[in-house]
N, C-alpha and C positions, 0 to 999 in steps of 0.2 A: 705364692707368686708375689714378686715385688715389681710394681709398675716402674716405668722409666723415671718418674718424678719422685720415687720413694728413696728413703735412706735407711740403711741398717747400721746402727751404732754398736760398736764392740769396744769394750774396755779391757786393757791388759794390765794386771797388777802383779804378775808373777807367772811362773811356768808350771806350777803344781795344781792339777785338777783332780788329784786322786780322791779327795773328799768332796762329795756333792754339797756338803754343808759349808765348806770353806774353799770353794773354787776360786782360783786366783786369776782366771781370765774367762771372759764370756764365750760361750759356745752354743751355737744354735743347732739343734737336732731336728731333722725333718723326716717323718715317716712317710715316704713317698718321694715324688720328684720335686726338685726345687728349681723353679723357673725364675731366674734372677734378672733384674734390671736395675736401673737407677744407680745409687752410690753406696759403696761400703765406706763407712767412716770409722777409723780406728784411733783410739787415744790411749795414752799411758796414764795410769793413776797411781797415787800413793808414792810418788817419787821413784817408781820402778824404771830401771834402764836395762833393757834386754842385753844379754851377752851374746857373743858370736856362737852360733850353734843352737840357740834357743828356737824351739819350734812350737807353733800354736795352731792346732787343727780347729779353726774357729767355726767351721760349718760342715755338717755331715748330713747327707740325704740318702736314704736307702734306695730311692728310685733314680738316683743320678741328679746332676745339677748342671746349670749353665753358668755363664759369666756375668759379673756386674759390668755396667757401662763405664764406671769410673771407680777408683779407689783413692781415698784420702788416708795416707799413712803418716804416723808421727815421725818427727825428726829423730835421728840417731846420731851418736858420736861419729866423727869423720872416718873412723876406721871400719865402720860397718854399714850395711844397707839391708833393705828388705828384699826378700824373694818370695813371690806368691806362686804357689804350685797348686794345680787342680788335677785331681784324679777323677775317676768315674763318679765317686761318691763323696769326695772330701776336698774342701778348700783349706789350705794351710798357709800360714805366714812363717817364714824362717828368716832369722838374722844371719847374714853371711858377711864374710870379710870383704871389704872393698878391694883389697889387694891380697892375693893368697900369701900365706906365710912361706910357702914353697911352691915351685912349679908343680910339685907332686901332690899338692893339696887340691885334688881334682874336683871335690865337692864344695870347696871354698868355705869350709866351716872352721878354719883357724887351726887345724892340726893335720897331721899326716898319719892315717891309721888304716884299719881294715876296711873301712867304708870307701877309702880312696882306692884300695886294691880292687874292690868290687867294681868301681867305676872303670879302672883300667881293664879288667877282664871283659866288661861289656863292650868296650871300645876297641879291643884288640883286632888289628888288621884293618881298622877303619880310620877315619879322620879324627874322631873324638867319641867319647871323652877319654882322657888318659894320655894326651900328647904332651909330656912334660918338657921335652926339648924343642917343641915348636917346629918340627921338621915336616909336619903335614901328615904323619901317619903314626898310629899307636903300635909300638913294637917292643922288642926286648930291651932296648936302651931306656925306654920309659919305665919299664919295670925296675931296672937298676936304679933309676933316679928316685923312684918311690922307696925302694929298699934302703937307700942311703939316707933319705930324709925321714924315715919312719920314726915317729915320736913315742909310740907305745902307749898313747893316751887312752886307748880303748881296752887296755889290759894292764894289770898290775905288773906283769912280767915285762922286762925290757928286751926279751928275745924277739928278734925280727921273725915274724911268721913266714913260712915258705908256702907258696901256693900248693894246693892239694895235688898229689901225683896224678890223680885222674883228670884233673883240669888241664894240667900240663900235657898229658898224653893226648887229650882231645885237641889241644892247639897244635901239637905235632902232627896229628893225623890230618888236620885241616891244611897245614902247610904242605905236607907230602902230596895230598890230593891236588892242591893248587899247582904245585910244581909239575905233576904228571899231566894235568889237563892242559896247562899253558906252555909247558917246557921251560918254565922259569918261575920265579917266586913273586912275580907281580910287584905290587907296591912294597912288599916286605924287603925284597932284595935278597941275594944269595947270602950276604953277610949275616943278616938276621936269621935266615934259615939255619945256617951252620951254628950260630950262637944259640938259638933256641933249642935245637936238637941236642947240642952238647950239654946245655943247661938241664934239659930233661933227663938225659942220661946220668948226669952227676947226682941229680935229685933222687932218681930211682935207686941208685946205689946207696945213697945215704939212708933212704927209707928202709932198706933191707938190713942195715947194720943194727 
C-alpha cells in the first residue's frame, strides 16, 4: 500500500526485461492486491529515448491494483506522447504517436498493421475504435481505409491479410439479424449492408479456390 504522500520512482533505460540480471526498466511485482496512492515518478536514464510503440508494464499485482493520485512522466520528442493503461492486474506505460501516421492507425502506435485490424473488428457497428473516415460509425469503408494503408510491419510478408471468413460471416449474420429486427440496417445503412455481404461472398469464393 502506498499512502497519499508517498512516491514510487521508476527508471526506464530500455525496453528489454528478458534477463532478470540486466533488466532495462524498473518493474514492481506485487503478490496480492496493490492499493496505490500518492505519486508515480518516472524518469529516463542512460540517454534512453523511447520509440513509438514501446511498452513498459511497470507494475503487476496478482490481486489487482488501484490508481495513483498523480503521475510525473518524462518529456518525449514532439511526435510522441505517453499513454497509461491499467488492466485488472497491470499498469503499463506506452509511447504513442501524437498524430497517427494514418487515420487507419487505430491504436496510435505509428504503423497500420494487424493490431489495427483487431481494433476495427472490436468497434465494428459502433462509434469506435476503427472509425477511419470520421463519419461516426465503424463500417466497411473503414476496413477499406485500413487495407489501403496497411504497412505490413507486423509480418515480413507484404501481402495484405484478409479477415478470417468466420469473422466476416459472423458480421454478416449480425447485419442480417439487425435488418430483420428493425426492418433496416440502422447505423450501418443499406449501402454498407450490401457492401459487406458482397465482400463476404467474394472472400468466401476466394477461400475455396
